[in-house]
C-alpha positions as MATLAB code, in Angstrom:
seq = 'MRIHAMMCFVIVLALMTVGTASALSPPIVYVSANNDGDYNCDGVADQVQINAALDYVDANDAYTTVYLKNDGGTNDYIISDQIEIHDDTHFTGASGVRVKLKSGLTENDFEQMVTGGTDLSYRVYNRGYDIEISNIIFDADRYNQSISRMTVRETISIRGNNLTVHDCQFEDGVGDAIKFANYGEELPGIEIYDNEFYISGHCNIYIVYTGYTGDNRVWIHDNNFNEIYSNAGVRLDEVSGALIENNTFFSDTQWSDHGVYISYVNDNGAGTECKDNEVRYNEFHNVREWAILFCARVSSGGTKSETTGNYIHHNMIYEGLGYDDNAGGINVYGMDQAVVEYNTIVDGEGDGVACEEYLNYGLSPTGYTITVENNIIQGMSTYGSHQYGIANHESSSHTINSNYNNIYDCDGGNYLGVTEGGYDTHVDSKFYDATNDIYTLKSTAGVWDGDNWETSAEQSPCIDGADPSDPYSNEPENNGDRANMGRWGNTIYASKSGAAEINVNSADSIQDAVDAATNGDTIIVYPGVYTENVNVYKKLTIISESGNPDDTIVQAASSNDHVFHVTADNVTINGFTATGVTGDDKSGIYLYGVEGCTITNNIASNNDLGIYLYDSSNNLIYNNYFNNTNNTLINDSTGNVWNITKTAGTNIIGGSYLGGNYWAHPNGTGFSQTNNTDADRDGICDETYTIASDHIDYLPLAAPLVYPVADFTANVTEGISPLTVAFTDHSTNATSWAWDVTDNGTVDYTTQYPVHTYTIPGLYTVNLTVSNGNGT';
ca = [
    -106.049   90.199   37.667;
    -103.501   92.603   36.109;
    -101.338   92.425   39.174;
    -101.277   88.650   39.086;
    -100.463   88.608   35.391;
     -97.585   91.086   35.821;
     -96.103   89.060   38.664;
     -96.061   85.928   36.563;
     -94.299   87.766   33.747;
     -91.547   89.025   36.064;
     -90.951   85.530   37.426;
     -90.517   84.138   33.927;
     -87.925   86.796   33.118;
     -85.967   85.986   36.253;
     -85.861   82.301   35.367;
     -84.607   83.103   31.887;
     -81.770   85.251   33.312;
     -80.480   82.369   35.456;
     -80.868   80.050   32.503;
     -83.329   77.215   32.670;
     -81.689   75.730   29.599;
     -85.146   75.335   28.114;
     -83.564   75.492   24.623;
     -80.798   73.019   25.360;
     -80.074   70.096   23.063;
     -79.128   66.838   24.790;
     -76.790   65.352   25.772;
     -74.487   68.404   26.203;
     -74.908   71.547   28.288;
     -72.598   74.368   27.170;
     -70.989   76.859   29.520;
     -69.417   80.025   28.146;
     -67.223   82.836   29.407;
     -68.381   85.020   26.532;
     -72.147   84.967   26.937;
     -72.913   82.470   24.176;
     -73.566   79.344   26.204;
     -76.490   77.682   27.898;
     -74.924   78.956   31.125;
     -72.720   82.021   31.069;
     -69.894   83.040   33.392;
     -68.493   86.455   34.214;
     -64.983   85.561   35.454;
     -65.735   86.279   39.120;
     -67.186   83.148   40.736;
     -67.659   80.924   37.726;
     -68.203   77.803   39.815;
     -71.753   79.065   40.364;
     -72.776   78.814   36.694;
     -70.691   75.655   36.143;
     -72.376   73.966   39.108;
     -75.762   75.110   37.839;
     -75.012   73.384   34.533;
     -73.888   70.260   36.386;
     -77.073   70.317   38.482;
     -79.124   70.520   35.298;
     -77.396   67.456   33.870;
     -77.968   65.620   37.129;
     -81.671   66.454   37.082;
     -82.261   65.527   33.445;
     -81.496   61.988   32.346;
     -81.138   62.946   28.705;
     -78.018   64.968   29.513;
     -74.574   63.548   30.258;
     -72.004   66.270   29.616;
     -71.063   69.766   30.722;
     -68.818   71.420   28.145;
     -66.777   74.563   28.781;
     -66.492   76.598   25.625;
     -63.328   78.384   24.598;
     -64.443   81.715   23.196;
     -61.251   82.800   21.494;
     -59.000   81.639   24.297;
     -59.022   84.984   26.103;
     -61.373   84.140   28.943;
     -60.452   81.753   31.743;
     -63.034   80.302   34.052;
     -62.237   81.797   37.453;
     -63.499   79.928   40.505;
     -63.350   80.764   44.190;
     -64.932   77.551   45.503;
     -65.340   73.996   44.387;
     -66.983   72.586   41.283;
     -69.239   69.635   42.186;
     -69.668   66.929   39.545;
     -72.595   64.573   39.996;
     -72.629   60.866   39.213;
     -72.721   59.689   35.591;
     -71.396   62.989   34.266;
     -68.694   63.968   31.802;
     -67.066   67.327   32.581;
     -65.011   68.521   29.627;
     -64.085   71.496   27.507;
     -62.748   72.856   24.267;
     -59.024   72.849   23.591;
     -57.236   75.456   25.701;
     -60.006   75.913   28.253;
     -58.588   76.865   31.647;
     -60.261   76.611   35.026;
     -58.275   78.870   37.323;
     -58.427   79.452   41.045;
     -59.119   83.032   42.070;
     -55.996   84.694   43.467;
     -55.584   85.779   47.087;
     -57.416   82.819   48.657;
     -56.504   81.141   51.932;
     -56.993   77.500   52.854;
     -60.123   78.569   54.741;
     -61.797   79.907   51.592;
     -62.174   76.596   49.743;
     -61.526   72.857   50.104;
     -60.664   71.720   46.585;
     -61.218   72.946   43.054;
     -63.226   69.934   41.819;
     -65.036   67.193   43.742;
     -68.040   64.869   43.518;
     -71.642   65.874   43.745;
     -72.669   64.040   46.927;
     -71.734   65.615   50.233;
     -69.886   63.518   52.833;
     -70.441   65.227   56.142;
     -67.379   63.592   57.660;
     -64.984   64.571   54.831;
     -63.897   67.776   53.121;
     -64.322   66.115   49.735;
     -67.508   64.741   48.175;
     -68.410   61.374   46.788;
     -68.881   60.641   43.091;
     -69.378   57.646   40.835;
     -68.976   57.194   37.070;
     -67.386   60.579   36.513;
     -65.211   61.517   33.539;
     -63.088   64.689   33.469;
     -61.233   65.596   30.287;
     -59.595   68.255   28.157;
     -59.348   71.046   30.748;
     -56.372   73.009   32.067;
     -56.596   73.282   35.854;
     -54.550   76.131   37.334;
     -54.472   76.734   41.110;
     -52.361   79.880   40.604;
     -50.055   78.828   43.421;
     -47.859   81.916   43.504;
     -50.770   84.339   43.860;
     -52.514   82.648   46.781;
     -52.356   83.432   50.503;
     -52.342   79.797   51.583;
     -49.953   79.100   54.446;
     -49.473   75.399   53.584;
     -49.272   74.767   49.877;
     -49.976   71.039   50.280;
     -53.503   70.878   51.634;
     -55.951   71.889   48.887;
     -56.403   69.444   46.018;
     -57.252   70.323   42.455;
     -59.499   67.241   42.017;
     -60.541   65.274   45.103;
     -63.286   62.647   44.988;
     -64.210   59.502   46.885;
     -65.820   56.907   44.644;
     -65.327   54.519   41.780;
     -65.359   54.500   37.999;
     -63.472   57.785   37.915;
     -61.632   58.792   34.736;
     -59.364   61.792   34.166;
     -57.685   62.211   30.803;
     -56.213   64.816   28.455;
     -56.079   67.434   31.186;
     -53.273   69.713   32.316;
     -52.494   70.572   35.914;
     -50.508   73.685   36.828;
     -49.283   75.476   39.957;
     -51.121   73.310   42.468;
     -51.610   74.001   46.157;
     -52.128   70.338   47.055;
     -52.527   67.081   45.159;
     -53.458   67.510   41.523;
     -55.674   64.402   41.682;
     -56.652   62.694   44.925;
     -59.028   59.750   45.065;
     -59.431   58.767   48.700;
     -61.405   55.577   49.191;
     -61.659   53.216   52.135;
     -61.704   49.552   51.227;
     -62.962   50.024   47.650;
     -62.461   46.727   45.749;
     -64.032   47.808   42.428;
     -62.328   51.150   41.823;
     -62.422   51.421   38.028;
     -60.008   54.372   38.225;
     -58.204   55.386   35.035;
     -55.911   58.410   34.704;
     -54.214   58.867   31.356;
     -52.812   61.283   28.756;
     -52.518   64.146   31.228;
     -49.789   66.766   31.625;
     -48.697   67.446   35.205;
     -46.634   70.396   36.323;
     -46.017   71.812   39.806;
     -48.296   70.516   42.522;
     -48.357   71.220   46.232;
     -48.104   67.560   47.265;
     -48.538   64.716   44.746;
     -49.591   64.830   41.141;
     -51.702   61.709   41.718;
     -52.577   60.384   45.176;
     -54.749   57.265   45.617;
     -55.492   55.775   49.038;
     -57.132   52.650   50.507;
     -58.129   51.080   47.199;
     -58.123   47.411   46.224;
     -58.921   45.652   42.991;
     -60.901   42.828   41.409;
     -59.258   41.442   38.287;
     -58.773   44.239   35.772;
     -61.071   46.524   37.727;
     -58.290   48.472   39.369;
     -56.313   51.692   39.429;
     -54.737   52.248   36.030;
     -52.378   55.203   35.542;
     -50.834   55.384   32.099;
     -49.374   57.575   29.362;
     -49.093   60.707   31.502;
     -46.259   63.237   31.496;
     -45.092   64.320   34.926;
     -43.135   67.314   33.717;
     -42.088   68.774   37.045;
     -42.438   66.647   40.149;
     -42.388   69.314   42.818;
     -43.250   68.004   46.234;
     -44.010   64.518   47.553;
     -44.312   62.271   44.475;
     -45.479   62.034   40.921;
     -47.708   59.079   41.818;
     -48.373   58.018   45.398;
     -50.466   55.033   46.408;
     -51.209   54.335   50.088;
     -52.576   50.869   50.867;
     -53.471   50.160   47.253;
     -53.423   46.750   45.587;
     -53.588   45.716   41.946;
     -52.616   49.099   40.501;
     -50.969   49.305   37.089;
     -48.649   52.262   36.447;
     -47.249   52.182   32.913;
     -45.908   54.218   30.009;
     -45.534   57.435   31.981;
     -42.622   59.883   31.954;
     -41.347   61.473   35.169;
     -39.036   64.475   35.231;
     -37.917   67.057   37.745;
     -35.282   69.762   37.701;
     -36.169   71.241   41.079;
     -34.731   70.710   44.537;
     -38.230   70.409   46.014;
     -39.273   67.143   44.457;
     -39.222   63.674   45.985;
     -40.069   60.349   44.342;
     -41.428   59.404   40.937;
     -43.645   56.535   42.142;
     -44.169   56.080   45.884;
     -46.225   53.090   47.091;
     -46.617   52.619   50.834;
     -48.462   50.415   53.277;
     -49.163   50.492   57.001;
     -51.202   47.451   57.924;
     -52.732   48.776   61.142;
     -54.754   51.477   59.347;
     -57.526   48.933   58.907;
     -58.690   49.601   55.347;
     -58.152   45.962   54.416;
     -56.951   46.701   50.886;
     -53.382   45.555   51.619;
     -50.554   46.435   49.236;
     -49.935   43.639   46.765;
     -49.961   42.840   43.055;
     -49.051   46.370   42.039;
     -47.144   46.678   38.780;
     -44.867   49.516   37.660;
     -43.636   49.076   34.097;
     -42.500   50.820   30.907;
     -41.980   54.187   32.599;
     -39.153   56.690   32.177;
     -37.642   58.593   35.114;
     -35.195   61.442   34.513;
     -33.621   63.716   37.127;
     -36.024   62.461   39.794;
     -34.877   63.100   43.373;
     -34.602   60.580   46.201;
     -36.000   57.318   44.715;
     -37.405   56.995   41.224;
     -39.553   54.093   42.498;
     -40.168   53.493   46.208;
     -42.130   50.586   47.702;
     -42.181   50.598   51.506;
     -44.362   48.898   54.114;
     -44.796   48.489   57.825;
     -46.262   45.128   58.719;
     -46.677   45.462   62.463;
     -47.593   42.896   65.089;
     -50.459   40.682   63.951;
     -49.794   41.279   60.274;
     -48.326   38.865   57.740;
     -45.985   39.248   54.821;
     -48.729   37.991   52.503;
     -50.282   41.466   52.712;
     -47.447   42.833   50.556;
     -46.708   40.078   48.011;
     -46.728   40.073   44.215;
     -45.433   43.596   43.554;
     -43.668   43.755   40.212;
     -41.306   46.479   38.944;
     -40.024   45.966   35.421;
     -38.979   47.550   32.135;
     -38.394   51.032   33.522;
     -35.741   53.486   32.334;
     -34.177   55.428   35.224;
     -31.326   57.854   34.625;
     -29.529   60.805   36.186;
     -31.411   60.583   39.495;
     -30.520   62.936   42.328;
     -30.058   62.356   46.031;
     -31.825   64.318   48.754;
     -32.621   64.009   52.434;
     -30.435   60.885   52.881;
     -32.267   59.054   50.079;
     -30.842   58.366   46.654;
     -31.182   55.761   43.977;
     -33.239   54.047   41.342;
     -35.521   51.550   43.093;
     -36.014   50.945   46.825;
     -38.134   48.020   48.068;
     -38.672   47.572   51.799;
     -41.222   45.415   53.625;
     -42.631   43.991   50.394;
     -42.275   40.207   50.271;
     -41.547   38.337   47.025;
     -41.200   41.559   45.071;
     -39.619   41.185   41.627;
     -37.400   43.868   40.113;
     -36.309   43.009   36.587;
     -35.544   44.349   33.109;
     -34.877   47.878   34.315;
     -32.039   50.122   33.158;
     -30.712   52.336   35.946;
     -27.773   54.531   35.016;
     -25.710   57.622   35.765;
     -27.530   58.613   38.938;
     -26.678   59.289   42.542;
     -27.148   56.525   45.108;
     -27.891   52.809   44.826;
     -29.218   51.237   41.662;
     -31.561   48.864   43.495;
     -31.807   48.952   47.272;
     -33.620   47.672   50.307;
     -33.655   50.333   53.007;
     -36.131   51.309   55.698;
     -37.988   54.488   54.875;
     -39.505   56.948   57.335;
     -38.843   54.638   60.306;
     -41.566   52.261   59.199;
     -40.132   49.265   61.053;
     -41.198   45.618   60.690;
     -42.396   42.764   62.849;
     -42.073   39.726   60.494;
     -38.714   38.913   58.915;
     -37.601   36.765   56.004;
     -38.619   39.074   53.164;
     -37.230   38.146   49.746;
     -36.679   40.393   46.742;
     -35.700   39.048   43.330;
     -33.505   41.315   41.218;
     -32.807   39.955   37.721;
     -32.076   40.991   34.147;
     -31.332   44.620   35.038;
     -28.605   46.937   33.787;
     -27.149   49.102   36.549;
     -24.252   51.340   35.595;
     -22.494   54.491   36.714;
     -24.106   55.013   40.126;
     -22.264   57.717   42.106;
     -21.933   58.316   45.822;
     -24.623   60.062   47.846;
     -24.130   59.499   51.560;
     -24.170   55.751   52.197;
     -25.766   55.044   48.821;
     -23.292   54.169   46.082;
     -23.772   50.522   45.096;
     -25.228   48.610   42.193;
     -27.466   46.497   44.443;
     -27.521   47.298   48.165;
     -29.290   45.497   50.989;
     -29.139   47.871   53.944;
     -31.606   45.636   55.829;
     -29.973   42.220   55.552;
     -31.254   41.149   58.976;
     -34.840   41.083   57.673;
     -34.533   40.979   53.884;
     -32.744   38.837   51.303;
     -32.034   40.103   47.799;
     -31.521   37.362   45.206;
     -29.488   38.699   42.306;
     -28.923   37.037   38.942;
     -28.483   37.883   35.275;
     -27.803   41.542   36.080;
     -25.039   43.604   34.520;
     -23.613   45.897   37.201;
     -20.731   48.152   36.263;
     -18.798   51.232   37.355;
     -20.644   52.034   40.591;
     -18.654   54.111   43.109;
     -19.213   51.757   46.037;
     -18.892   48.564   44.029;
     -21.393   46.064   42.764;
     -23.041   44.857   45.991;
     -23.694   45.627   49.621;
     -25.173   42.801   51.682;
     -25.982   40.834   48.524;
     -24.445   37.617   47.210;
     -23.301   37.888   43.614;
     -25.502   35.933   41.241;
     -23.889   33.114   39.320;
     -24.809   34.792   36.035;
     -24.307   38.432   37.009;
     -21.806   40.268   34.820;
     -19.709   43.392   35.314;
     -18.794   44.948   31.977;
     -19.509   48.172   30.128;
     -23.068   47.878   28.815;
     -22.202   49.863   25.680;
     -25.203   52.165   25.328;
     -25.933   53.542   21.884;
     -25.646   57.259   22.760;
     -25.695   57.932   26.491;
     -24.547   61.526   25.909;
     -27.933   62.205   24.342;
     -29.836   59.966   26.770;
     -30.306   57.110   24.295;
     -29.769   54.016   26.414;
     -30.601   51.313   23.915;
     -27.769   48.809   23.406;
     -25.172   49.021   20.660;
     -25.626   46.363   18.003;
     -23.931   45.532   14.743;
     -27.223   44.123   13.506;
     -29.648   46.874   14.517;
     -30.286   49.332   17.361;
     -33.327   51.587   17.792;
     -32.259   55.226   18.267;
     -35.732   56.489   19.082;
     -36.681   57.114   15.456;
     -34.931   54.584   13.237;
     -32.989   51.342   13.217;
     -29.270   52.033   13.048;
     -26.143   49.905   13.403;
     -23.047   50.206   15.553;
     -19.460   49.118   15.057;
     -19.604   47.069   18.273;
     -22.014   44.861   20.154;
     -23.304   45.299   23.698;
     -22.576   42.327   25.961;
     -26.070   42.755   27.443;
     -27.690   41.566   24.215;
     -28.955   38.010   24.761;
     -27.848   38.312   28.378;
     -31.130   37.792   30.257;
     -32.258   34.595   31.919;
     -32.404   32.070   29.040;
     -35.642   30.612   30.403;
     -37.440   33.980   30.037;
     -39.626   34.835   27.022;
     -37.952   36.611   24.099;
     -40.487   36.425   21.268;
     -41.328   40.157   21.354;
     -37.796   41.035   20.286;
     -37.212   41.595   16.552;
     -35.272   39.010   14.573;
     -32.432   38.183   14.788;
     -33.077   37.959   18.522;
     -30.746   35.100   19.318;
     -33.668   33.225   20.895;
     -32.892   34.985   24.165;
     -33.962   38.288   25.709;
     -31.647   41.237   26.240;
     -30.973   42.642   29.683;
     -32.436   45.993   30.705;
     -35.348   48.225   29.796;
     -35.873   46.944   26.253;
     -35.452   43.221   26.911;
     -38.225   41.235   25.208;
     -39.757   44.343   23.633;
     -40.121   45.415   20.009;
     -37.263   47.917   20.468;
     -34.707   45.416   21.755;
     -31.369   45.696   19.990;
     -30.837   42.887   17.524;
     -28.461   39.996   18.009;
     -25.550   40.482   15.636;
     -24.410   37.132   14.305;
     -20.669   36.589   14.653;
     -18.422   34.276   12.667;
     -16.136   31.951   14.616;
     -13.356   30.186   12.739;
     -12.189   26.724   13.797;
      -8.837   25.444   12.537;
      -7.675   21.847   12.548;
      -5.874   22.272   15.869;
      -8.983   23.734   17.509;
     -12.178   22.215   18.910;
     -15.602   22.574   17.359;
     -17.136   22.096   20.816;
     -15.105   25.002   22.219;
     -16.486   27.181   19.437;
     -20.043   26.104   20.251;
     -19.502   26.921   23.925;
     -18.151   30.374   23.072;
     -20.823   31.202   20.509;
     -24.027   33.182   20.919;
     -27.356   32.184   19.416;
     -27.346   33.135   15.753;
     -23.574   32.859   15.259;
     -21.897   30.979   12.411;
     -19.058   28.524   13.081;
     -16.760   27.952   10.094;
     -14.661   24.779   10.329;
     -11.520   24.500    8.193;
     -10.412   21.195    6.620;
      -9.001   18.619    8.994;
      -9.868   15.642   11.146;
     -11.615   16.620   14.398;
     -11.775   13.866   16.995;
     -14.670   14.841   19.241;
     -18.368   14.488   19.962;
     -20.102   17.828   19.430;
     -23.048   18.942   21.606;
     -24.955   21.676   19.763;
     -27.229   23.385   22.303;
     -27.484   26.836   20.732;
     -29.070   28.209   17.568;
     -25.991   28.043   15.325;
     -24.937   27.563   11.741;
     -21.998   25.110   11.611;
     -20.425   24.765    8.159;
     -17.206   23.482    6.657;
     -15.072   26.176    5.081;
     -14.430   24.104    1.961;
     -17.975   22.868    1.590;
     -16.452   19.453    0.973;
     -17.327   16.762    3.534;
     -14.460   14.604    2.277;
     -11.861   16.950    3.779;
     -13.673   18.078    6.957;
     -14.138   14.985    9.074;
     -15.510   14.685   12.598;
     -14.414   11.379   14.068;
     -16.245   10.350   17.240;
     -13.961   10.635   20.266;
     -16.356    8.305   22.047;
     -17.700    5.615   19.742;
     -20.613    5.193   22.154;
     -21.950    8.714   21.679;
     -23.399   10.698   18.786;
     -20.988   12.692   16.637;
     -23.335   15.718   16.416;
     -25.913   15.867   19.244;
     -28.355   18.704   18.443;
     -30.704   19.971   21.177;
     -31.422   23.518   19.901;
     -33.923   24.649   17.299;
     -32.908   26.202   13.979;
     -29.436   24.645   13.781;
     -27.721   24.167   10.423;
     -25.001   21.498    9.870;
     -23.420   21.589    6.418;
     -20.347   20.038    4.879;
     -19.028   17.369    7.271;
     -18.244   13.693    7.398;
     -19.570   12.284   10.691;
     -18.142    8.868   11.410;
     -16.886    6.364   13.938;
     -19.955    5.621   16.096;
     -20.495    1.954   16.939;
     -22.665    2.084   20.079;
     -26.222    0.838   19.807;
     -28.616    3.536   18.624;
     -25.797    6.073   18.395;
     -25.649    8.163   15.277;
     -23.620   10.467   13.141;
     -26.277   13.181   13.615;
     -28.843   13.137   16.444;
     -31.757   15.587   16.576;
     -33.366   15.586   20.012;
     -36.503   17.605   20.709;
     -35.848   20.185   18.001;
     -37.436   21.790   14.982;
     -36.387   24.085   12.178;
     -32.957   22.453   11.721;
     -31.278   22.014    8.333;
     -28.963   19.035    7.745;
     -27.378   19.134    4.306;
     -24.252   18.229    2.316;
     -22.955   15.784    4.921;
     -21.604   12.252    4.805;
     -22.698   10.022    7.676;
     -20.873    6.762    7.233;
     -19.528    3.832    9.215;
     -21.887    4.454   12.155;
     -24.501    2.312   13.840;
     -27.034    4.967   12.771;
     -26.698    7.647   10.167;
     -29.311   10.069   11.554;
     -31.578    9.682   14.581;
     -34.652   11.856   15.169;
     -36.350   11.845   18.558;
     -39.308   14.142   19.275;
     -38.097   16.344   16.435;
     -40.344   17.822   13.799;
     -40.328   20.181   10.835;
     -36.643   19.773   10.056;
     -35.115   19.760    6.549;
     -32.724   16.901    5.701;
     -31.441   16.747    2.125;
     -28.381   16.182   -0.068;
     -26.641   13.936    2.447;
     -24.821   10.653    1.860;
     -25.848    7.918    4.307;
     -23.907    4.660    4.400;
     -24.333    2.993    7.794;
     -25.486   -0.175    9.485;
     -28.875    1.537    9.809;
     -29.292    4.872    8.163;
     -32.249    6.180   10.178;
     -34.102    5.822   13.467;
     -37.198    7.985   13.919;
     -39.257    8.235   17.118;
     -42.139   10.611   17.898;
     -41.200   12.907   15.031;
     -43.458   14.371   12.352;
     -43.388   16.903    9.574;
     -39.744   16.421    8.648;
     -38.811   17.023    5.002;
     -36.230   14.800    3.296;
     -35.783   16.591   -0.022;
     -36.046   19.962   -1.680;
     -37.560   20.705   -5.069;
     -35.382   19.417   -7.880;
     -32.825   22.151   -8.408;
     -29.866   22.412  -10.785;
     -26.582   22.099   -8.904;
     -23.905   19.574   -8.042;
     -25.186   17.123   -5.452;
     -23.347   15.099   -2.797;
     -22.413   12.340   -5.258;
     -21.496   14.619   -8.141;
     -24.812   14.555   -9.964;
     -26.273   17.549  -11.751;
     -29.338   18.106   -9.566;
     -30.142   18.597   -5.898;
     -33.128   16.780   -4.493;
     -33.079   14.249   -1.692;
     -30.370   12.082   -0.118;
     -28.173    9.199   -1.235;
     -29.085    6.007    0.632;
     -26.334    3.392    0.665;
     -25.403    0.378    2.792;
     -21.972   -1.094    3.388;
     -23.110   -4.394    1.777;
     -24.419   -2.659   -1.334;
     -28.131   -3.052   -0.543;
     -29.003    0.581    0.029;
     -32.017    2.044   -1.761;
     -29.951    4.292   -3.995;
     -27.699    1.382   -4.819;
     -30.434   -1.083   -5.766;
     -33.342    1.063   -6.906;
     -31.416    3.381   -9.124;
     -33.521    3.370  -12.271;
     -32.907    6.792  -13.767;
     -34.552    6.928  -17.165;
     -33.927   10.625  -17.727;
     -30.359   10.437  -16.426;
     -30.896   13.390  -14.024;
     -29.171   11.608  -11.120;
     -32.443   11.142   -9.212;
     -34.158    7.782   -8.777;
     -37.399    7.347  -10.638;
     -38.992    5.884   -7.459;
     -39.583    7.535   -4.078;
     -38.050    6.125   -0.926;
     -40.232    5.497    2.122;
     -37.911    5.903    5.081;
     -40.583    5.301    7.708;
     -44.269    6.008    8.156;
     -44.897    9.620    7.060;
     -41.199   10.047    6.258;
     -40.556    9.941    2.511;
     -37.652   11.044    0.375;
     -39.452   11.948   -2.822;
     -36.264   12.618   -4.777;
     -33.640   10.102   -3.590;
     -30.344   10.409   -5.388;
     -29.483    7.616   -7.838;
     -26.235    5.663   -7.821;
     -23.955    7.331  -10.332;
     -24.157    5.585  -13.712;
     -20.893    5.501  -15.640;
     -21.424    6.052  -19.329;
     -18.749    5.464  -22.025;
     -17.078    8.323  -23.830;
     -15.790    7.666  -27.342;
     -12.334    8.820  -28.398;
      -9.748    7.556  -30.913;
      -6.809    8.500  -33.105;
      -5.434    7.315  -36.494;
      -1.770    6.808  -37.339;
      -2.192    8.610  -40.705;
      -4.963   10.786  -42.067;
      -3.908   11.170  -45.709;
      -1.807    9.426  -48.423;
      -1.819    7.616  -51.807;
      -4.068    4.649  -52.290;
      -3.934    1.995  -51.362;
      -3.565    3.571  -47.883;
      -3.492    1.412  -44.755;
      -4.659    3.173  -41.547;
      -4.399    1.836  -37.974;
      -7.026    3.166  -35.500;
      -6.209    3.435  -31.784;
      -9.102    3.536  -29.283;
      -8.834    6.048  -26.425;
     -12.433    5.713  -25.182;
     -13.236    5.498  -21.466;
     -15.618    3.119  -19.744;
     -16.334    1.289  -23.009;
     -16.968   -2.454  -23.290;
     -17.974   -2.634  -26.985;
     -16.995   -0.769  -30.141;
     -18.675   -0.147  -33.482;
     -16.493    1.390  -36.204;
     -17.809    2.899  -39.406;
     -14.593    3.646  -41.248;
     -15.979    3.773  -44.814;
     -18.468    6.543  -44.114;
     -21.466    4.566  -45.378;
     -23.458    4.206  -42.128;
     -22.637    0.552  -41.601;
     -20.421   -1.069  -39.015;
     -17.177   -2.229  -40.517;
     -15.367   -3.435  -37.363;
     -16.270   -4.336  -33.739;
     -12.725   -4.762  -32.511;
     -11.090   -2.184  -30.305;
      -8.133   -1.437  -32.575;
      -9.056   -2.035  -36.247;
      -6.744   -1.638  -39.260;
      -8.287   -0.711  -42.626;
      -6.845   -0.268  -46.141;
      -8.463    2.384  -48.336;
      -8.173    1.387  -52.079;
     -10.468    4.008  -53.603;
      -9.309    7.623  -53.406;
     -11.686    9.958  -51.552;
     -12.485   11.834  -48.300;
     -13.781    9.587  -45.490;
     -15.338   10.454  -42.093;
     -14.751    7.783  -39.451;
     -17.329    7.237  -36.654;
     -16.793    5.271  -33.449;
     -19.749    4.279  -31.239;
     -18.911    2.803  -27.842;
     -21.197    1.173  -25.274;
     -21.251   -0.366  -21.797;
     -23.906   -1.845  -19.566;
     -25.348    1.608  -18.759;
     -25.734    2.783  -22.301;
     -24.075    4.061  -25.464;
];
């Protein structure tokens, strides 16, 4: 009995030494390199204790996390074989924790540093699902290994889905830092973010044979690729639906290749194709070969539809380097209907945007199209045959459609094998501070320098230069209602549209000024008679220099067309006489399909229509003088405002208050002419004017009432009685007179020029009261 009891006691001690974690507190199992964890490592083969902790989590549903403690930062976790993370597990650590590969290993000693927990007999890596890895420094100690090929042993290598790696750091790799190798996975749920990548043996991130379903996809974002060293920062082979965004890519070594490398070979049979991938909002600096490379081989039996929908936009690429006969910003080959837009590619070797076969991929189908728009490409220098802004080296099988790009100062010229777009430009882009790698656009109104909004003495021509049909609403005001070209087009950091002033003299044309203007500009028209019909199709402020519509007159050149024809939102027209239109339903001012316009301080007279609104809403029309056959025509228009709040100031007819408009008619029957009761003499009618259903001028201007002003003189003002005095009336606008010459409050005379003899000596005050039909 004693022997049996002693044997049981020894067994219990042995279990406690290994660590049964009987005192653990869910959901975390702690691993320590300083003997104060649930599992404790000794710096020799620490994967043993780490894997034991991971096994415990796998066996106990209450546990989810293995946490590596940092005991003062002096102890790394040294591993000589792989760590195996089971499904539904979070593997993490304290700040500064380092998992380091034991030095002196060969490729035969281990397969990868970290993998899944389920063995795949036919692969060197394991399978894993729903795994999260975070907050650990992984160090393969590249320069102290005995590995003959430094590209073959990954740091993390797992096949599976719902895999997340974030807030980690990868150093001195001997293969890919992260490799997720699937085969036909359509629900990957892969997210890799907020990591720091340094030297790797192959790629920093390598994903293969992975598809997508909606937003369930590969998402790589907000990582820093600090030193791309071998094949690529991010490489995707036969992957669809991936989103690569907000990453930075940098390399200062001769051993690096591409920033983002996406490839496809359709006869590999995974079925995931290579379409609908998006690369956006990334920065590439000093990257060798191609910053972004998309290349495919669609061999016999394949179709171009396997590679459609790839989208490359809003990337900043600068100071790239050529190597191994490859050089440039973006290369797209074998990808049909790819779109490359809103990128800034500057000061690098090679082509800005190119189509060139890569690695002898070859193609069977032809007729591939690539759209290249809204980019800024500047300062590309020669590397071999690469030296152009946009270059199609494969024009027999590909067509590049270029438009709305600004291409400037490239050694080989603007194009190779590409037809110039009708709206391409070729001028200096005027970057804010290229010397310090600040490639936002100079602006007199506001440019983001990375920290603050500043202003420049000049304006970049790329502001408001993108396709006018593209969205622009993300740009800060004043945005000119049009996106900028390049990396920051239609983003919150887009340089602002500086409004210019354009002067028009009497010998000039208002229409020419409109054509030359940019959205947001102000056109100032000096006094004169301008014989023209003006088409206003931009967001402009058009004002007379004098502010007086009587001396700045626009006479219709064609009496059968509108004087001002407005088709843009937020237009202001102020201070003009618009006249001379006789055609049916033609007007002095025509608002067509617009909103936010302001029409004020104008005279529209002697036209068939004064103002015509069609499908136009929420416009402000006040303080105008309308005197036409018909003053208004309103169709399909709502929410327009015909007056402002009563405000002190001289109105269009000389009254003392601003409010609504003056409504006249050549035959004298206009509302302001016939309904001009103005009891308080403020120059505003006491009644509102209903223009049409739901269109009311609440403060129509009253016809000016002329009141008399009393004034007179006397031939003598003193003398000896009896004294005869003759009074001379100098009053204006008077029709009746009431003289009190005896200073007793009674009317002595009602004639205009009375004569009175004063017989009683004294001092007399003479009062004259004059009247007319409007008052006294």
